[in-house]
KEKE-3310 file (N, C-alpha, C; in steps of 0.2 Angstrom, whole numbers, plus 5000, padded with zeros to 4 digits):
npx = (4146:4133:4127:4111:4097:4085:4073:4064:4049:4035:4018:4004:3996:4003:4018:4029:4041:4053:4061:4077:4079:4086:4096:4105:4117:4114:4100:4095:4097:4089:4076:4076:4077:4066:4056:4056:4052:4039:4034:4035:4029:4029:4041:4055:4068:4082:4080:4080:4093:4092:4088:4077:4071:4066:4054:4047:4039:4037:4048:4057:4056:4061:4074:4079:4080:4089:4100:4104:4113:4123:4127:4138:4149:4160:4167:4170:4179:4189:4193:4198:4209:4216:4219:4228:4239:4255:4262:4272:4283:4284:4276:4259:4241:4239:4249:4245:4233:4233:4224:4217:4206:4193:4186:4177:4167:4173:4173:4164:4176:4180:4195:4205:4218:4220:4209:4197:4184:4187:4186:4184:4187:4195:4206:4211:4216:4226:4234:4239:4246:4255:4263:4269:4260:4248:4233:4216:4202:4188:4175:4171:4176:4192:4194:4180:4179:4188:4183:4171:4176:4181:4170:4162:4169:4167:4154:4140:4145:4142:4135:4142:4145:4155:4153:4165:4166:4175:4180:4176:4176:4172:4159:4155:4157:4148:4136:4137:4136:4123:4116:4118:4110:4097:4096:4090:4092:4098:4089:4077:4075:4076:4079:4089:4081:4068:4065:4069:4065:4053:4046:4047:4043:4034:4031:4043:4042:4046:4051:4052:4054:4067:4069:4079:4085:4098:4104:4118:4123:4125:4135:4149:4139:4131:4123:4110:4106:4118:4127:4138:4149:4149:4153:4148:4149:4148:4134:4129:4133:4125:4112:4112:4114:4102:4092:4096:4107:4123:4135:4146:4164:4169:4173:4176:4175:4162:4154:4160:4157:4143:4142:4146:4136:4125:4129:4130:4117:4112:4117:4118:4113:4115:4130:4129:4135:4144:4131:4116:4107:4093)
npy = (4504:4515:4527:4529:4541:4552:4560:4574:4576:4584:4580:4584:4595:4592:4586:4573:4561:4551:4538:4529:4532:4529:4537:4545:4559:4568:4564:4568:4582:4586:4582:4591:4604:4604:4603:4616:4623:4620:4623:4636:4643:4655:4661:4667:4656:4660:4669:4663:4665:4676:4673:4673:4684:4682:4677:4684:4698:4711:4711:4711:4723:4732:4727:4730:4743:4745:4740:4750:4758:4748:4739:4731:4737:4743:4732:4725:4735:4734:4720:4720:4728:4719:4709:4714:4718:4715:4700:4696:4691:4696:4691:4689:4686:4684:4676:4663:4661:4662:4665:4676:4687:4683:4670:4663:4655:4643:4635:4626:4612:4595:4588:4576:4572:4575:4570:4576:4589:4605:4621:4639:4648:4639:4637:4650:4652:4642:4647:4658:4652:4645:4655:4660:4667:4670:4660:4666:4671:4661:4664:4678:4695:4699:4689:4687:4699:4698:4688:4694:4703:4695:4688:4698:4701:4690:4690:4685:4673:4655:4644:4628:4615:4600:4582:4571:4556:4546:4544:4537:4542:4556:4555:4550:4560:4569:4562:4562:4576:4577:4569:4576:4587:4583:4576:4575:4585:4592:4599:4603:4594:4596:4597:4604:4604:4604:4617:4624:4616:4610:4621:4634:4651:4651:4658:4661:4666:4682:4681:4676:4660:4654:4648:4633:4632:4641:4645:4646:4656:4669:4673:4680:4687:4702:4704:4712:4709:4704:4714:4714:4708:4690:4673:4659:4647:4652:4655:4642:4637:4646:4641:4628:4631:4637:4627:4621:4613:4606:4615:4613:4614:4628:4626:4613:4595:4591:4603:4607:4596:4598:4610:4607:4598:4607:4617:4611:4607:4620:4621:4629:4641:4659:4667:4680:4687:4699:4698:4706:4704:4704)
npz = (4581:4576:4587:4594:4596:4603:4592:4588:4581:4572:4573:4567:4578:4589:4597:4595:4602:4595:4600:4597:4584:4569:4558:4545:4545:4535:4533:4545:4544:4533:4539:4550:4545:4537:4546:4552:4541:4539:4551:4552:4540:4533:4535:4527:4521:4523:4533:4545:4550:4558:4570:4584:4580:4567:4569:4577:4576:4583:4592:4582:4576:4586:4587:4574:4575:4585:4578:4570:4577:4582:4597:4596:4589:4595:4599:4587:4582:4592:4591:4578:4580:4589:4580:4572:4580:4584:4591:4606:4600:4587:4577:4570:4571:4558:4554:4559:4553:4538:4528:4531:4541:4538:4540:4547:4543:4540:4552:4564:4562:4557:4563:4556:4558:4572:4578:4583:4585:4579:4584:4581:4592:4599:4590:4589:4602:4602:4593:4599:4610:4604:4600:4611:4619:4632:4634:4629:4639:4637:4637:4636:4634:4627:4618:4613:4607:4596:4589:4586:4576:4566:4563:4558:4546:4540:4536:4526:4521:4519:4529:4530:4536:4536:4538:4538:4528:4528:4541:4555:4567:4566:4563:4575:4584:4580:4582:4596:4599:4595:4603:4615:4612:4612:4624:4641:4655:4671:4686:4681:4671:4657:4639:4626:4615:4620:4622:4609:4598:4601:4607:4600:4597:4607:4623:4636:4652:4650:4637:4620:4614:4603:4586:4583:4571:4563:4574:4576:4568:4571:4580:4589:4602:4607:4622:4630:4643:4648:4646:4638:4625:4621:4619:4610:4617:4630:4630:4629:4642:4650:4646:4651:4665:4667:4667:4678:4678:4679:4672:4658:4654:4644:4627:4630:4626:4626:4623:4611:4602:4603:4596:4584:4579:4580:4572:4559:4557:4553:4541:4525:4529:4530:4536:4549:4559:4570:4583:4590:4605:4616)
capx = (4139:4131:4122:4104:4095:4078:4072:4057:4045:4029:4012:3998:3997:4007:4025:4031:4048:4054:4068:4081:4078:4092:4096:4112:4117:4110:4093:4094:4097:4083:4071:4077:4075:4059:4052:4055:4049:4032:4031:4035:4029:4029:4048:4060:4073:4088:4079:4081:4099:4091:4086:4070:4068:4063:4047:4044:4038:4038:4055:4062:4056:4066:4081:4081:4081:4096:4105:4106:4119:4124:4132:4145:4153:4166:4170:4173:4185:4194:4195:4203:4216:4219:4221:4234:4244:4260:4263:4279:4289:4283:4271:4252:4236:4239:4254:4242:4227:4235:4218:4215:4201:4186:4187:4172:4163:4177:4173:4169:4177:4183:4202:4206:4224:4219:4203:4193:4181:4191:4182:4188:4190:4201:4211:4214:4220:4231:4239:4242:4250:4261:4267:4271:4255:4243:4226:4211:4196:4184:4168:4170:4182:4196:4192:4174:4180:4192:4178:4166:4179:4181:4163:4160:4173:4164:4147:4138:4147:4136:4136:4143:4149:4155:4154:4169:4163:4181:4183:4170:4176:4169:4152:4154:4157:4142:4131:4138:4133:4116:4113:4118:4105:4091:4096:4087:4097:4096:4084:4071:4074:4075:4084:4089:4076:4062:4064:4070:4061:4046:4042:4049:4037:4030:4034:4046:4042:4045:4055:4050:4059:4069:4070:4086:4088:4101:4106:4125:4125:4126:4139:4147:4133:4131:4117:4109:4106:4125:4131:4145:4150:4151:4154:4142:4149:4145:4127:4128:4134:4119:4106:4113:4112:4095:4088:4099:4111:4130:4138:4153:4169:4169:4178:4177:4173:4154:4151:4163:4153:4137:4142:4147:4130:4120:4130:4128:4109:4111:4120:4114:4111:4121:4133:4128:4138:4141:4124:4114:4101:4091)
capy = (4505:4522:4527:4531:4546:4554:4565:4577:4578:4586:4576:4589:4600:4589:4584:4566:4559:4545:4535:4524:4534:4528:4542:4548:4566:4571:4563:4573:4589:4587:4582:4596:4610:4603:4604:4623:4626:4618:4626:4644:4643:4662:4664:4665:4651:4663:4673:4660:4667:4681:4670:4674:4690:4679:4675:4689:4705:4716:4711:4712:4731:4734:4724:4733:4750:4744:4738:4756:4759:4742:4739:4727:4740:4744:4725:4724:4739:4731:4714:4722:4730:4713:4705:4718:4719:4709:4696:4698:4688:4700:4688:4691:4681:4682:4670:4657:4661:4666:4667:4682:4686:4681:4662:4660:4649:4636:4632:4621:4607:4589:4586:4569:4571:4576:4566:4580:4595:4611:4627:4645:4650:4634:4638:4656:4651:4638:4652:4662:4648:4643:4661:4662:4671:4667:4659:4671:4669:4658:4666:4685:4699:4700:4683:4689:4705:4696:4684:4699:4706:4689:4686:4704:4700:4684:4690:4682:4666:4651:4638:4622:4610:4593:4576:4566:4549:4542:4544:4536:4547:4562:4554:4549:4567:4572:4559:4564:4582:4576:4566:4581:4592:4580:4573:4579:4586:4597:4598:4604:4589:4599:4596:4610:4603:4606:4624:4626:4612:4609:4627:4640:4655:4652:4663:4658:4672:4688:4680:4671:4655:4655:4641:4630:4633:4647:4647:4647:4660:4676:4673:4681:4691:4707:4703:4718:4707:4703:4720:4713:4702:4684:4668:4654:4642:4656:4654:4635:4637:4649:4637:4623:4633:4639:4621:4619:4608:4608:4617:4610:4619:4631:4623:4606:4591:4591:4609:4607:4592:4601:4616:4603:4596:4612:4621:4606:4608:4626:4621:4633:4648:4664:4670:4687:4689:4697:4699:4709:4701:4707)
capz = (4579:4577:4592:4593:4600:4602:4587:4589:4575:4573:4571:4568:4583:4594:4596:4598:4602:4592:4602:4593:4577:4565:4553:4543:4546:4529:4534:4551:4542:4529:4543:4554:4541:4534:4552:4553:4535:4540:4557:4551:4532:4531:4536:4522:4524:4525:4538:4552:4553:4563:4577:4586:4576:4561:4570:4582:4572:4588:4594:4576:4575:4591:4585:4568:4578:4588:4573:4567:4581:4585:4603:4595:4585:4598:4599:4581:4582:4597:4588:4572:4583:4591:4574:4569:4585:4584:4598:4608:4595:4581:4573:4572:4570:4551:4553:4560:4549:4532:4523:4534:4547:4535:4540:4552:4539:4540:4558:4567:4557:4560:4561:4556:4561:4579:4580:4587:4582:4580:4584:4580:4598:4601:4586:4591:4608:4600:4589:4605:4614:4599:4599:4618:4623:4636:4631:4631:4642:4632:4637:4634:4634:4621:4613:4610:4602:4591:4586:4583:4570:4561:4561:4553:4540:4536:4534:4519:4520:4520:4534:4526:4540:4533:4542:4534:4528:4529:4548:4559:4573:4565:4564:4582:4587:4578:4586:4603:4599:4594:4609:4620:4611:4614:4631:4646:4660:4676:4690:4677:4666:4650:4634:4621:4610:4623:4620:4603:4593:4603:4609:4597:4596:4613:4628:4642:4655:4645:4631:4615:4612:4596:4583:4583:4565:4563:4581:4576:4563:4572:4586:4596:4603:4613:4625:4634:4650:4650:4645:4635:4620:4624:4615:4609:4623:4636:4630:4631:4649:4653:4645:4656:4671:4668:4669:4685:4677:4680:4665:4656:4652:4637:4623:4631:4621:4625:4619:4604:4598:4602:4591:4577:4577:4579:4566:4554:4556:4550:4534:4520:4532:4529:4543:4549:4565:4577:4584:4596:4607:4623)
cpx = (4137:4126:4116:4102:4087:4078:4065:4055:4038:4024:4006:4000:4001:4014:4026:4038:4049:4061:4070:4080:4085:4092:4104:4111:4113:4102:4091:4093:4091:4077:4070:4074:4068:4054:4050:4051:4041:4029:4031:4035:4030:4036:4052:4066:4079:4087:4080:4088:4098:4088:4079:4067:4065:4056:4043:4044:4039:4045:4059:4062:4061:4073:4083:4083:4088:4101:4108:4112:4121:4129:4138:4150:4160:4170:4173:4180:4191:4197:4200:4209:4220:4222:4227:4240:4249:4260:4270:4285:4288:4278:4264:4248:4237:4244:4251:4236:4229:4230:4215:4209:4194:4186:4182:4168:4167:4177:4165:4170:4180:4190:4203:4213:4224:4213:4198:4190:4185:4186:4186:4191:4196:4207:4215:4218:4226:4237:4242:4247:4256:4266:4269:4267:4251:4236:4221:4205:4191:4176:4166:4176:4186:4194:4185:4175:4183:4187:4173:4169:4179:4175:4160:4163:4170:4157:4145:4140:4142:4138:4137:4148:4149:4156:4158:4166:4169:4184:4177:4170:4172:4161:4150:4153:4151:4136:4131:4135:4125:4112:4113:4112:4098:4090:4094:4092:4095:4090:4077:4070:4072:4080:4084:4083:4069:4060:4064:4067:4054:4042:4044:4043:4033:4034:4037:4047:4041:4048:4052:4055:4060:4070:4078:4089:4091:4104:4114:4127:4127:4131:4146:4142:4134:4124:4116:4109:4113:4129:4137:4144:4151:4150:4148:4143:4147:4137:4125:4128:4127:4113:4107:4111:4105:4090:4091:4103:4118:4133:4145:4158:4168:4174:4180:4174:4165:4152:4154:4159:4146:4137:4143:4140:4125:4122:4129:4121:4107:4114:4115:4112:4117:4123:4131:4130:4142:4134:4122:4107:4099:4094)
cpy = (4512:4522:4530:4537:4548:4560:4567:4579:4580:4581:4581:4594:4598:4588:4577:4565:4552:4542:4530:4526:4533:4533:4544:4556:4570:4570:4568:4580:4590:4587:4589:4603:4610:4605:4612:4626:4625:4622:4634:4645:4650:4665:4662:4661:4655:4667:4670:4662:4673:4679:4671:4680:4688:4678:4679:4696:4711:4716:4713:4720:4734:4733:4728:4741:4750:4743:4745:4759:4753:4742:4735:4731:4741:4737:4724:4728:4736:4724:4715:4724:4724:4709:4708:4719:4714:4706:4699:4696:4691:4697:4691:4685:4679:4676:4663:4656:4665:4668:4674:4681:4683:4673:4659:4654:4643:4632:4631:4616:4601:4589:4579:4568:4571:4572:4570:4586:4601:4617:4633:4647:4645:4636:4645:4655:4647:4642:4656:4658:4646:4649:4664:4666:4667:4666:4665:4667:4666:4660:4673:4688:4699:4695:4685:4695:4703:4692:4688:4702:4701:4688:4692:4703:4694:4684:4688:4675:4661:4645:4631:4617:4603:4588:4571:4559:4544:4541:4543:4540:4553:4561:4553:4555:4570:4569:4561:4571:4582:4574:4571:4586:4589:4577:4578:4580:4592:4595:4599:4599:4591:4597:4603:4610:4605:4613:4626:4622:4612:4616:4633:4644:4656:4656:4659:4665:4678:4687:4675:4667:4655:4648:4639:4632:4640:4649:4649:4652:4667:4677:4676:4686:4696:4706:4709:4715:4705:4709:4720:4708:4696:4679:4663:4649:4646:4655:4647:4634:4640:4645:4631:4625:4635:4633:4618:4613:4610:4609:4614:4616:4622:4628:4616:4602:4591:4597:4609:4602:4595:4606:4612:4601:4602:4616:4617:4607:4615:4627:4625:4640:4653:4666:4678:4690:4695:4700:4703:4706:4705:4703)
cpz = (4580:4582:4590:4598:4599:4597:4588:4583:4576:4570:4572:4573:4588:4592:4599:4597:4599:4595:4597:4586:4573:4559:4552:4545:4541:4530:4540:4548:4538:4534:4548:4551:4539:4540:4553:4547:4536:4546:4556:4543:4529:4532:4530:4525:4527:4532:4545:4555:4558:4569:4578:4582:4569:4562:4575:4579:4577:4590:4588:4575:4580:4589:4579:4570:4581:4583:4569:4570:4585:4591:4602:4591:4588:4599:4593:4580:4586:4594:4582:4575:4586:4586:4572:4573:4585:4591:4600:4604:4588:4576:4575:4570:4562:4550:4555:4555:4542:4527:4526:4539:4544:4535:4545:4549:4539:4547:4560:4561:4561:4558:4562:4559:4569:4582:4585:4583:4584:4579:4583:4586:4600:4596:4587:4597:4607:4597:4594:4608:4610:4598:4606:4621:4627:4633:4634:4635:4637:4632:4635:4634:4627:4615:4609:4605:4596:4586:4582:4576:4565:4559:4556:4547:4536:4534:4527:4518:4522:4524:4530:4530:4536:4539:4537:4534:4529:4536:4552:4565:4572:4566:4572:4586:4586:4582:4594:4604:4599:4600:4615:4619:4613:4621:4636:4652:4665:4680:4686:4672:4659:4646:4630:4617:4613:4621:4613:4597:4595:4605:4605:4595:4602:4618:4634:4647:4650:4638:4627:4614:4605:4593:4583:4577:4564:4569:4581:4572:4565:4578:4584:4596:4608:4616:4630:4642:4652:4650:4642:4629:4623:4618:4615:4615:4629:4636:4631:4639:4652:4652:4650:4663:4672:4669:4675:4684:4678:4673:4664:4654:4645:4633:4625:4626:4620:4621:4612:4600:4597:4597:4584:4575:4575:4573:4559:4552:4553:4543:4529:4523:4531:4536:4543:4556:4565:4577:4590:4598:4614:4629)
residu = (MET:LYS:LYS:THR:LEU:MET:LEU:ILE:VAL:ALA:PHE:GLY:ALA:GLY:VAL:SER:ALA:LEU:PRO:ASN:ALA:GLN:ALA:THR:PRO:GLN:GLU:ASP:LEU:GLN:ARG:PHE:GLN:SER:PHE:TYR:ALA:GLN:ARG:PHE:PRO:ASN:VAL:PRO:LYS:ASP:ASP:PHE:ALA:ASN:GLY:VAL:TYR:ALA:ILE:ASP:PRO:VAL:GLY:ARG:ALA:ASN:TRP:GLU:ALA:ILE:GLU:GLU:PHE:PRO:PRO:TYR:GLU:THR:ALA:ILE:SER:GLU:GLY:GLU:ASN:LEU:TRP:ASN:THR:PRO:PHE:ALA:ASN:GLY:LYS:THR:TYR:LYS:ASP:CYS:PHE:PRO:ASP:GLY:PRO:ALA:ILE:THR:GLY:LYS:TYR:PRO:HIS:TRP:SER:LYS:GLU:ARG:GLY:MET:VAL:ILE:THR:LEU:PRO:TRP:SER:ILE:ASN:GLU:CYS:ARG:GLN:ALA:ASN:GLY:GLU:LYS:PRO:LEU:ASP:LEU:LYS:HIS:GLY:PRO:LEU:ALA:SER:LEU:LEU:ALA:TYR:MET:ALA:PHE:GLU:SER:ARG:GLY:GLN:ILE:THR:ASN:VAL:GLN:ILE:PRO:THR:ASP:ASP:PRO:ARG:ALA:LEU:GLU:ALA:TYR:GLU:LYS:GLY:LYS:GLN:PHE:TYR:PHE:GLY:LYS:ARG:GLY:GLN:LEU:ASN:PHE:SER:CYS:ALA:ASN:CYS:HIS:ILE:GLN:ASN:PRO:GLY:ASN:MET:LEU:ARG:SER:GLU:MET:LEU:SER:PRO:ALA:LEU:GLY:HIS:THR:THR:HIS:TRP:PRO:VAL:TYR:ARG:SER:LYS:TRP:GLY:GLN:MET:ALA:THR:LEU:HIS:ARG:ARG:PHE:ILE:GLY:CYS:ASN:GLU:GLN:VAL:ARG:ALA:LYS:ALA:PHE:GLU:PRO:GLU:GLY:GLU:GLU:TYR:ARG:ASN:LEU:GLU:TYR:PHE:LEU:THR:TYR:MET:SER:ASN:GLY:GLN:PRO:LEU:ASN:GLY:PRO:GLY:ALA:ARG:LYS)
# end
C-alpha cells in the first residue's frame, strides 16, 4: 500500500499541514509547482532554476556580477581533463558513458534491474571501480569537478524524471524521498519543507531561504562559505547538521531517494549547473 505523508499547502496567509494526504506523483507535482506560482506570481517559471536569486533582487545583482568571472570555471576545466584522461587500463569515462558528458539530465533515474535509484555520482564511481580505479570522494574534490564539467555540457536540458508505473518499487522510493522531505528531524525538529516550502523569501540569520522548486537544477555548486565545489549530497548533509540531526552517508539510499523526489518536483525546469552561491 502506498505510504502517506504530510504535504504543506497554503491557505491565505497561513500554512497548514495535511497529514495522510493520498496523492499520485503527478498530483504532487502539480500541487507543488502551483504553490510556487501562487507564492511568487512575478517570477517566470524557468527562473526558479536560479534558486534564491529568482526571488532576491539584491542577491541576484551580486550573483550576476560574480557570474561574469564564475568561481567554478577551474572546476569545469579540471572535470574536462578528468573526462579525457585514460584510466590505467586505457579506457576512459566515454567507455562507460558512450553518449558523452552531456548526460546530467538523465539522472537520477530508477533502475528496474537493480531495484534502486541511480544518481550520476553513483554511476561515475561504478565506472571507476569497473575499470580498476578507486572511487572518488562523494562530497567534493575531483568528483565535484567532473560533475561540474558534465553539468556545464548539459546546460539547457530539461528536468524530466520518470516514476515508472510498471514497478511499485519505484513509487516506494519516491514516497520514501517525499517522506524524508516532509519529515521532521534533529534537535530543532525541522523538516526540509519548513524552510523551503513554508518560509522561502524569509530570512534565516543573514540568508534568504530559497524555494524548493529548482533546487536540483544547478549542482554541483561552488559556495563561498565552503571555498570549493561540492555535490548535492554534501548540501543535504549540511542541512541535516544545521538542524542538529545526524546526517546520512552521501549516496546512501536515504539521500538518493530524496534526490529522486526533489528532482521530480522540478520537472520542466532547465538545467543550468554548475552554480555559484554564497
